[in-house]
C-alpha positions as CSV (number, residue, x, y, z in Angstrom):
1,X,59.0,27.5,40.2
2,X,56.1,25.2,40.2
3,X,56.4,21.5,40.1
4,X,55.7,19.2,37.2
5,X,52.6,17.9,38.9
6,X,51.2,21.4,39.4
7,X,51.8,22.3,35.8
8,X,50.2,19.0,34.5
9,X,47.1,19.6,36.8
10,X,46.7,23.2,35.4
11,X,47.0,22.0,31.8
12,X,44.5,19.2,32.4
13,X,42.0,21.5,34.1
14,X,42.3,24.0,31.3
15,X,41.7,21.3,28.6
16,X,38.7,19.9,30.4
17,X,37.2,23.4,30.8
18,X,37.6,24.1,27.1
19,X,36.1,20.7,26.2
20,X,33.1,21.4,28.5
21,X,32.6,24.8,26.9
22,X,32.7,23.3,23.4
23,X,30.2,20.6,24.3
24,X,27.8,23.2,25.8
25,X,28.1,25.3,22.6
26,X,27.4,22.2,20.5
27,X,24.3,21.4,22.5
28,X,23.1,25.0,22.3
29,X,23.6,25.2,18.5
30,X,21.3,22.2,18.1
31,X,18.5,24.3,19.6
32,X,18.8,26.7,16.7
33,X,18.1,23.9,14.1
34,X,14.4,23.7,13.2
35,X,14.0,20.4,11.3
36,X,11.2,19.9,8.8
37,X,11.0,16.1,8.2
38,X,8.4,14.6,5.9
39,X,7.0,11.1,5.7
40,X,4.4,9.1,3.8
41,X,3.3,5.5,4.5
42,X,1.1,3.5,2.2
43,X,-0.6,0.2,3.2
44,X,-0.4,-1.7,-0.1
45,X,-2.2,-4.9,1.1
46,X,-3.3,-6.8,4.1
47,X,-1.4,-10.1,3.6
48,X,-3.4,-11.9,6.2
49,X,-5.7,-11.0,9.1
50,X,-6.4,-13.9,11.5
51,X,-7.4,-14.9,14.9
52,X,-4.7,-16.9,16.7
53,X,-5.6,-20.1,18.7
54,X,-5.2,-18.1,21.9
55,X,-7.9,-15.6,20.8
56,X,-5.6,-12.7,19.8
57,X,-5.9,-10.9,16.5
58,X,-2.8,-10.8,14.2
59,X,-2.2,-8.8,11.0
60,X,0.5,-8.9,8.3
61,X,0.7,-5.9,6.0
62,X,2.8,-4.8,3.0
63,X,3.9,-1.2,3.4
64,X,5.7,1.5,1.4
65,X,7.5,3.7,3.8
66,X,9.1,6.9,2.5
67,X,10.7,9.6,4.6
68,X,13.1,12.6,4.3
69,X,14.7,13.1,7.7
70,X,17.8,14.9,6.4
71,X,16.9,18.2,8.1
72,X,17.5,16.5,11.5
73,X,21.2,16.0,10.8
74,X,23.6,18.7,12.1
75,X,27.2,18.4,12.8
76,X,26.3,17.2,16.3
77,X,24.0,14.4,15.2
78,X,25.5,10.9,15.8
79,X,22.5,8.9,14.5
80,X,18.7,8.8,14.3
81,X,16.6,5.9,15.5
82,X,13.3,5.7,13.6
83,X,10.3,3.4,14.0
84,X,6.8,3.0,12.6
85,X,4.0,2.2,15.0
86,X,0.4,1.4,14.6
87,X,-1.7,3.3,17.1
88,X,-5.3,2.5,18.0
89,X,-7.8,2.6,20.9
90,X,-9.6,-0.3,22.5
91,X,-12.3,-0.4,25.2
92,X,-9.6,-1.5,27.7
93,X,-6.8,1.0,26.6
94,X,-7.1,4.5,25.2
95,X,-3.8,4.1,23.4
96,X,-2.3,0.9,22.0
97,X,1.1,1.2,20.2
98,X,2.5,-1.7,18.1
99,X,5.9,-1.2,16.5
100,X,5.8,-2.5,12.9
101,X,9.2,-1.5,11.6
102,X,12.4,0.2,12.8
103,X,15.8,1.3,11.7
104,X,18.9,3.3,12.6
105,X,20.0,6.1,10.2
106,X,23.7,6.6,10.6
107,X,24.2,9.7,8.4
108,X,22.5,12.4,6.4
109,X,23.1,10.5,3.2
110,X,20.9,7.6,4.4
111,X,18.2,9.9,5.9
112,X,16.1,10.1,2.7
113,X,14.7,6.6,2.0
114,X,12.0,4.5,0.5
115,X,11.3,1.0,1.8
116,X,8.9,-1.6,0.4
117,X,8.4,-4.1,3.3
118,X,6.1,-6.2,5.3
119,X,5.8,-5.4,9.0
120,X,9.0,-6.4,10.6
121,X,7.3,-7.1,14.0
122,X,4.0,-8.9,14.6
123,X,0.9,-6.6,14.7
124,X,-0.9,-8.5,17.4
125,X,-3.7,-7.3,19.8
126,X,-4.5,-9.0,23.1
127,X,-8.1,-10.0,22.3
128,X,-10.2,-9.7,19.2
129,X,-10.3,-5.9,19.0
130,X,-8.8,-5.4,15.5
131,X,-11.7,-6.3,13.2
132,X,-12.8,-3.1,11.4
133,X,-10.6,-1.0,13.7
134,X,-9.4,2.4,12.6
135,X,-5.7,3.0,13.3
136,X,-3.0,5.6,12.7
137,X,0.5,4.9,11.5
138,X,3.0,7.1,13.3
139,X,6.6,7.5,12.4
140,X,8.6,8.2,15.5
141,X,12.3,9.3,15.7
142,X,14.9,9.9,18.3
143,X,17.9,12.1,17.4
144,X,21.0,10.9,19.3
145,X,23.5,13.7,19.5
146,X,27.2,13.4,20.0
147,X,26.8,15.6,23.0
148,X,23.7,17.0,24.7
149,X,20.2,15.8,25.2
150,X,18.3,13.4,23.0
151,X,15.4,14.8,20.9
152,X,12.3,12.9,19.9
153,X,9.3,13.7,17.7
154,X,6.8,12.0,15.4
155,X,4.6,12.4,12.3
156,X,1.1,10.9,12.6
157,X,-0.7,9.6,9.4
158,X,-4.4,8.9,9.8
159,X,-7.1,7.2,7.9
160,X,-6.2,3.5,8.0
161,X,-8.8,0.8,8.7
162,X,-8.5,-3.0,9.1
163,X,-11.0,-5.4,7.4
164,X,-14.2,-6.4,9.1
165,X,-13.6,-10.1,8.5
166,X,-10.6,-12.4,9.0
167,X,-8.7,-13.5,5.9
C-alpha cells in the first residue's frame, strides 16, 4: 500500500494538471472571440487654451465620450482598462500622446457608456506647438483576462483642430 504522503502528492499533481488544462482552454477560447467595439468622441468646446508662464501650451476641453465595448467581455474577462488620448505630431517628435481621460470597466453591464466631461488630465505640450494643431483622439483599451495574455487595441478618430490663437 502507498503512504498517505504519496497519495496526497498524486492528488495534488492531478488537481494542478487539470487546473492548468482549464486555464489553457480558457486562454485559447478567447482567441475565438472577435470583438467589434464602437466609439465616438465629440469635442463640445475648448474651455481655455493658454500659454503657461514656462512657455508650454495647455488646453482644457469639454468632451462627450460614448463607447460600446460589450463585445470584448467573455467569461474569461476580468476587467477592461480604457483611456482617451490626444495624439499629434510636432517638429521634435513624430508622435505625441497625451492621456485626457481613463477608466476601468469592471463588467459587461458597464461597458456601454456615455460620459460628458472635461479632460481629466492636463493637455499640455512642452513648447508652443499646439496653436492650430491638428490632432486625433484615440480610444485605447487593454482587456485584462482572468487567465492568459492581455489584449490591447484602439479606435482612432480624426479631424480635430485646436484654435490658432490663445483664449
